[in-house]
PASEBA-1860 file (N, C-alpha, C; in nm, 3 decimals):
! residues 175
1> MPRPGPKP> 2.953/13.910/6.726/3.005/13.893/6.860/3.154/13.926/6.859 ~ 3.200/14.010/6.953/3.342/14.046/6.956/3.430/13.925/6.987 ~ 3.548/13.929/6.925/3.643/13.821/6.951/3.716/13.846/7.082 ~ 3.747/13.740/7.157/3.824/13.759/7.281/3.969/13.794/7.248 ~ 4.036/13.854/7.343/4.177/13.886/7.324/4.197/14.033/7.291 ~ 4.319/14.070/7.259/4.348/14.210/7.232/4.282/14.256/7.102 ~ 4.263/14.387/7.092/4.205/14.444/6.971/4.299/14.417/6.854 ~ 4.244/14.386/6.737/4.331/14.365/6.622/4.400/14.495/6.581
9> TPTALHRL> 4.521/14.482/6.533/4.595/14.597/6.485/4.545/14.633/6.347 ~ 4.511/14.760/6.324/4.464/14.799/6.191/4.569/14.770/6.083 ~ 4.521/14.736/5.965/4.610/14.706/5.853/4.702/14.824/5.823 ~ 4.650/14.946/5.835/4.732/15.064/5.808/4.854/15.069/5.901 ~ 4.837/15.028/6.028/4.950/15.026/6.121/5.049/14.917/6.083 ~ 4.998/14.801/6.038/5.090/14.697/5.992/5.173/14.748/5.875 ~ 5.110/14.820/5.784/5.185/14.874/5.669/5.286/14.977/5.715 ~ 5.247/15.064/5.808/5.336/15.166/5.860/5.457/15.104/5.929
17> RGTFNATR> 5.435/14.996/6.003/5.542/14.927/6.074/5.630/14.843/5.984 ~ 5.577/14.808/5.868/5.649/14.716/5.781/5.624/14.572/5.819 ~ 5.516/14.544/5.893/5.486/14.408/5.937/5.367/14.349/5.863 ~ 5.319/14.416/5.759/5.203/14.366/5.686/5.237/14.237/5.614 ~ 5.151/14.138/5.630/5.166/14.009/5.563/5.031/13.980/5.499 ~ 5.026/13.976/5.367/4.899/13.961/5.297/4.827/13.832/5.336 ~ 4.902/13.728/5.363/4.840/13.601/5.400/4.774/13.612/5.537 ~ 4.847/13.667/5.633/4.796/13.677/5.769/4.699/13.793/5.788
25> HGRDRAGE> 4.735/13.908/5.735/4.656/14.028/5.761/4.552/14.054/5.653 ~ 4.556/13.980/5.544/4.461/14.002/5.436/4.326/13.938/5.463 ~ 4.325/13.829/5.536/4.199/13.761/5.562/4.116/13.839/5.665 ~ 3.989/13.833/5.652/3.893/13.898/5.742/3.907/14.050/5.746 ~ 3.980/14.108/5.652/3.999/14.253/5.655/3.958/14.319/5.524 ~ 3.884/14.246/5.444/3.848/14.298/5.312/3.773/14.431/5.323 ~ 3.686/14.447/5.419/3.609/14.569/5.431/3.659/14.663/5.539 ~ 3.782/14.646/5.582/3.835/14.730/5.690/3.842/14.876/5.644
33> PEAVGDLS> 3.776/14.964/5.716/3.779/15.104/5.676/3.915/15.167/5.704 ~ 3.954/15.256/5.616/4.080/15.329/5.635/4.049/15.478/5.629 ~ 4.102/15.551/5.724/4.083/15.696/5.725/4.171/15.757/5.616 ~ 4.120/15.861/5.553/4.195/15.925/5.446/4.232/16.068/5.486 ~ 4.331/16.120/5.419/4.375/16.257/5.443/4.459/16.269/5.569 ~ 4.508/16.389/5.591/4.585/16.419/5.712/4.511/16.525/5.792 ~ 4.518/16.515/5.922/4.453/16.611/6.010/4.519/16.747/5.994 ~ 4.437/16.849/5.986/4.488/16.986/5.971/4.564/17.028/6.096
41> ADAPEWMS> 4.671/17.099/6.076/4.750/17.149/6.189/4.679/17.265/6.258 ~ 4.576/17.320/6.194/4.502/17.432/6.253/4.405/17.382/6.358 ~ 4.413/17.442/6.476/4.323/17.405/6.585/4.181/17.451/6.553 ~ 4.080/17.380/6.603/3.942/17.425/6.584/3.923/17.565/6.642 ~ 3.837/17.642/6.579/3.817/17.782/6.617/3.758/17.798/6.757 ~ 3.691/17.698/6.809/3.627/17.709/6.939/3.724/17.690/7.056 ~ 3.847/17.653/7.028/3.943/17.629/7.137/3.997/17.759/7.195 ~ 4.029/17.755/7.322/4.089/17.870/7.391/4.234/17.886/7.344
49> PGQRESWA> 4.296/17.998/7.373/4.437/18.015/7.334/4.529/17.906/7.393 ~ 4.506/17.867/7.518/4.588/17.761/7.578/4.568/17.628/7.508 ~ 4.444/17.600/7.469/4.415/17.476/7.398/4.474/17.479/7.258 ~ 4.471/17.594/7.194/4.532/17.606/7.061/4.683/17.579/7.068 ~ 4.744/17.625/7.175/4.888/17.601/7.195/4.914/17.451/7.212 ~ 4.829/17.384/7.288/4.842/17.239/7.306/4.821/17.164/7.175 ~ 4.724/17.210/7.096/4.696/17.148/6.966/4.819/17.160/6.877 ~ 4.877/17.280/6.871/4.995/17.303/6.787/5.111/17.214/6.833
57> YAMAHAPA> 5.129/17.202/6.963/5.235/17.117/7.017/5.212/16.972/6.977 ~ 5.088/16.925/6.995/5.057/16.786/6.961/5.078/16.759/6.813 ~ 5.035/16.850/6.727/5.051/16.830/6.583/5.198/16.830/6.542 ~ 5.277/16.911/6.610/5.420/16.918/6.577/5.496/16.795/6.623 ~ 5.446/16.726/6.727/5.520/16.615/6.784/5.453/16.479/6.769 ~ 5.337/16.472/6.706/5.268/16.344/6.685/5.344/16.261/6.582 ~ 5.331/16.130/6.587/5.394/16.046/6.485/5.349/16.089/6.345 ~ 5.444/16.108/6.257/5.417/16.160/6.122/5.318/16.074/6.046
65> GLLKPIDR> 5.221/16.140/5.984/5.126/16.073/5.896/5.022/15.988/5.966 ~ 5.016/15.991/6.097/4.925/15.903/6.169/4.788/15.967/6.191 ~ 4.785/16.095/6.228/4.658/16.159/6.262/4.580/16.194/6.135 ~ 4.457/16.150/6.133/4.367/16.170/6.020/4.253/16.261/6.064 ~ 4.178/16.318/5.970/4.067/16.407/6.009/3.969/16.343/6.108 ~ 3.946/16.214/6.098/3.852/16.147/6.189/3.906/16.145/6.332 ~ 4.035/16.165/6.351/4.098/16.165/6.483/4.085/16.300/6.555 ~ 4.024/16.396/6.488/4.013/16.531/6.543/3.949/16.531/6.682
73> AVLAVWVE> 3.841/16.457/6.700/3.771/16.457/6.829/3.857/16.396/6.941 ~ 3.930/16.289/6.910/4.015/16.228/7.012/4.128/16.324/7.050 ~ 4.184/16.391/6.950/4.289/16.489/6.979/4.230/16.605/7.059 ~ 4.109/16.647/7.027/4.045/16.756/7.102/4.024/16.716/7.248 ~ 3.988/16.591/7.273/3.973/16.543/7.411/4.107/16.552/7.483 ~ 4.215/16.508/7.416/4.347/16.514/7.478/4.386/16.660/7.506 ~ 4.362/16.748/7.409/4.399/16.890/7.423/4.322/16.954/7.539 ~ 4.192/16.929/7.546/4.111/16.988/7.653/4.157/16.936/7.789
81> AEDRHRVA> 4.183/16.807/7.798/4.228/16.749/7.925/4.367/16.802/7.963 ~ 4.453/16.818/7.865/4.588/16.870/7.893/4.579/17.014/7.943 ~ 4.492/17.094/7.883/4.473/17.232/7.926/4.413/17.238/8.066 ~ 4.310/17.154/8.092/4.247/17.149/8.224/4.347/17.104/8.329 ~ 4.430/17.008/8.297/4.533/16.959/8.388/4.631/17.071/8.421 ~ 4.676/17.142/8.319/4.773/17.252/8.339/4.713/17.361/8.428 ~ 4.589/17.401/8.403/4.524/17.506/8.481/4.508/17.462/8.627 ~ 4.463/17.338/8.648/4.444/17.288/8.784/4.576/17.279/8.860
89> VMQQAKLD> 4.681/17.237/8.792/4.813/17.229/8.856/4.861/17.369/8.895 ~ 4.840/17.467/8.807/4.881/17.605/8.839/4.800/17.660/8.956 ~ 4.669/17.633/8.960/4.587/17.679/9.071/4.628/17.613/9.202 ~ 4.659/17.483/9.196/4.703/17.413/9.316/4.836/17.471/9.365 ~ 4.924/17.506/9.272/5.053/17.565/9.311/5.031/17.698/9.382 ~ 4.932/17.776/9.338/4.901/17.903/9.405/4.852/17.877/9.548 ~ 4.767/17.776/9.563/4.719/17.742/9.698/4.832/17.695/9.788 ~ 4.921/17.617/9.732/5.031/17.560/9.811/5.138/17.662/9.845
97> AGSSLPLL> 5.146/17.772/9.769/5.254/17.869/9.787/5.259/17.924/9.929 ~ 5.149/17.959/9.987/5.150/18.016/10.122/5.097/17.923/10.228 ~ 5.090/17.795/10.198/5.029/17.700/10.290/5.134/17.618/10.366 ~ 5.104/17.593/10.492/5.191/17.505/10.569/5.152/17.359/10.546 ~ 5.034/17.337/10.488/4.986/17.202/10.458/4.955/17.193/10.308 ~ 5.057/17.167/10.226/5.031/17.160/10.083/4.932/17.049/10.048 ~ 4.859/17.070/9.941/4.759/16.978/9.887/4.633/16.969/9.972 ~ 4.626/17.050/10.076/4.508/17.051/10.161/4.446/17.189/10.163
105> TKGRDGQP> 4.315/17.194/10.188/4.244/17.320/10.210/4.163/17.304/10.338 ~ 4.115/17.414/10.389/4.031/17.407/10.509/3.887/17.384/10.467 ~ 3.824/17.287/10.531/3.684/17.259/10.506/3.595/17.358/10.579 ~ 3.463/17.340/10.567/3.367/17.429/10.633/3.383/17.429/10.785 ~ 3.423/17.315/10.835/3.440/17.304/10.980/3.580/17.345/11.026 ~ 3.662/17.393/10.932/3.797/17.438/10.966/3.902/17.329/10.964 ~ 3.859/17.206/10.941/3.951/17.093/10.937/4.015/17.082/10.798 ~ 4.141/17.038/10.792/4.204/17.021/10.661/4.136/16.910/10.581
113> SPSPYLRI> 4.121/16.934/10.453/4.066/16.832/10.363/4.143/16.841/10.231 ~ 4.140/16.735/10.152/4.213/16.736/10.025/4.163/16.850/9.935 ~ 4.254/16.910/9.866/4.220/17.018/9.774/4.130/16.966/9.662 ~ 4.029/17.042/9.623/3.944/16.999/9.511/4.019/16.993/9.378 ~ 4.129/17.065/9.370/4.208/17.061/9.246/4.272/16.924/9.223 ~ 4.296/16.850/9.331/4.359/16.719/9.316/4.272/16.625/9.235 ~ 4.141/16.629/9.256/4.049/16.544/9.179/4.048/16.587/9.032 ~ 4.048/16.717/9.008/4.051/16.767/8.870/4.180/16.724/8.801
121> IRQAADTM> 4.292/16.736/8.872/4.421/16.697/8.817/4.420/16.548/8.781 ~ 4.371/16.465/8.875/4.368/16.320/8.851/4.277/16.283/8.735 ~ 4.158/16.341/8.730/4.064/16.309/8.622/4.118/16.355/8.486 ~ 4.178/16.472/8.483/4.235/16.521/8.357/4.351/16.433/8.314 ~ 4.433/16.391/8.409/4.546/16.303/8.376/4.496/16.169/8.322 ~ 4.392/16.114/8.383/4.335/15.987/8.334/4.283/16.002/8.192 ~ 4.212/16.111/8.165/4.160/16.136/8.031/4.275/16.153/7.932 ~ 4.377/16.228/7.972/4.493/16.247/7.884/4.559/16.114/7.850
129> LRAAGELG> 4.577/16.030/7.950/4.645/15.902/7.927/4.564/15.810/7.837 ~ 4.432/15.808/7.855/4.348/15.724/7.767/4.354/15.775/7.623 ~ 4.341/15.906/7.604/4.347/15.961/7.469/4.487/15.945/7.411 ~ 4.589/15.963/7.493/4.727/15.949/7.447/4.753/15.807/7.399 ~ 4.696/15.710/7.465/4.711/15.571/7.423/4.651/15.547/7.286 ~ 4.538/15.610/7.259/4.474/15.595/7.128/4.551/15.668/7.019 ~ 4.616/15.778/7.057/4.685/15.862/6.958/4.833/15.827/6.941 ~ 4.887/15.741/7.026/5.028/15.707/7.018/5.117/15.812/7.082
137> FSPAARPR> 5.065/15.882/7.183/5.138/15.993/7.246/5.217/15.951/7.370 ~ 5.213/15.826/7.408/5.283/15.787/7.530/5.394/15.688/7.496 ~ 5.494/15.675/7.583/5.601/15.579/7.557/5.548/15.436/7.542 ~ 5.443/15.402/7.615/5.387/15.266/7.604/5.308/15.247/7.475 ~ 5.251/15.355/7.422/5.170/15.345/7.301/5.255/15.346/7.174 ~ 5.367/15.415/7.176/5.449/15.427/7.054/5.499/15.294/7.000 ~ 5.541/15.200/7.084/5.585/15.072/7.026/5.474/15.001/6.948 ~ 5.348/15.022/6.989/5.238/14.962/6.914/5.228/15.022/6.775
145> LGGAGPRP> 5.268/15.149/6.762/5.265/15.213/6.630/5.381/15.163/6.546 ~ 5.494/15.145/6.612/5.612/15.096/6.542/5.659/15.196/6.439 ~ 5.724/15.148/6.344/5.775/15.227/6.234/5.820/15.129/6.130 ~ 5.851/15.180/6.017/5.898/15.089/5.914/6.026/15.024/5.964 ~ 6.032/14.896/5.957/6.151/14.824/6.000/6.265/14.845/5.903 ~ 6.379/14.785/5.927/6.490/14.801/5.834/6.458/14.739/5.700 ~ 6.514/14.796/5.596/6.494/14.741/5.461/6.560/14.605/5.453 ~ 6.509/14.516/5.369/6.565/14.381/5.361/6.715/14.381/5.336
153> EEVAEPDT> 6.765/14.475/5.255/6.909/14.475/5.226/6.993/14.519/5.346 ~ 6.927/14.580/5.449/6.999/14.624/5.568/7.004/14.515/5.676 ~ 6.929/14.409/5.657/6.923/14.302/5.756/7.032/14.200/5.725 ~ 7.123/14.183/5.819/7.230/14.086/5.800/7.178/13.947/5.831 ~ 7.214/13.854/5.747/7.171/13.716/5.772/7.258/13.658/5.883 ~ 7.199/13.574/5.967/7.278/13.514/6.075/7.382/13.418/6.017 ~ 7.488/13.400/6.090/7.593/13.308/6.048/7.552/13.167/6.089 ~ 7.489/13.097/5.996/7.443/12.960/6.020/7.497/12.871/5.909
161> PWTRLKLI> 7.493/12.740/5.928/7.539/12.651/5.820/7.462/12.675/5.690 ~ 7.335/12.706/5.698/7.256/12.727/5.576/7.301/12.853/5.501 ~ 7.330/12.962/5.573/7.375/13.082/5.503/7.515/13.061/5.445 ~ 7.601/12.984/5.514/7.733/12.955/5.458/7.722/12.868/5.334 ~ 7.626/12.774/5.334/7.604/12.690/5.217/7.560/12.774/5.097 ~ 7.474/12.874/5.123/7.430/12.962/5.014/7.550/13.040/4.958 ~ 7.640/13.082/5.045/7.757/13.156/4.999/7.850/13.067/4.917 ~ 7.867/12.942/4.958/7.956/12.849/4.888/7.902/12.822/4.748
169> HGGPEAG> 7.773/12.799/4.736/7.714/12.765/4.606/7.681/12.887/4.522 ~ 7.682/13.006/4.582/7.661/13.128/4.505/7.527/13.135/4.436 ~ 7.425/13.082/4.498/7.290/13.085/4.440/7.237/13.228/4.436 ~ 7.116/13.247/4.378/7.060/13.380/4.364/7.036/13.448/4.498 ~ 7.022/13.371/4.607/7.003/13.433/4.736/7.134/13.467/4.803 ~ 7.246/13.430/4.744/7.376/13.454/4.809/7.399/13.602/4.825 ~ 7.456/13.636/4.943/7.479/13.776/4.976/7.610/13.815/4.926
END
């Protein structure tokens, strides 16, 4: 039965962020699968030239070391949606170029109706955002990925009575 609450953060992400704690994150994760290898920068052969360009862009700008071969399908979904979104936006721009009523087309009865490209644009954007969230491609998703925090020697201890006491006594923890 699934646990209530947010999805657990994979151990690999805790390690990447520098937040891994063996006591907290070690329990219940003994059999947690980890993806191996790095995703190839080469786009699948079945992609169109526009999709290959999107793949190359995504691979060049994705968080380093995060995308694994198993992520290929999720990235392909993002790439296809990004390409579909771009094509629909360009087609809508062509329709709007000579129109006095942008974002509208004439229906069968001659009355203005919303352009069919608007639905394609919205659906592609929704797909892109969902896949981007899984891949860490959005500003809201990146903080979940985090990064390695500062090294312990770079973290300044707060000025408290306890840290001053350590300095006075010159113990092994004294800075």
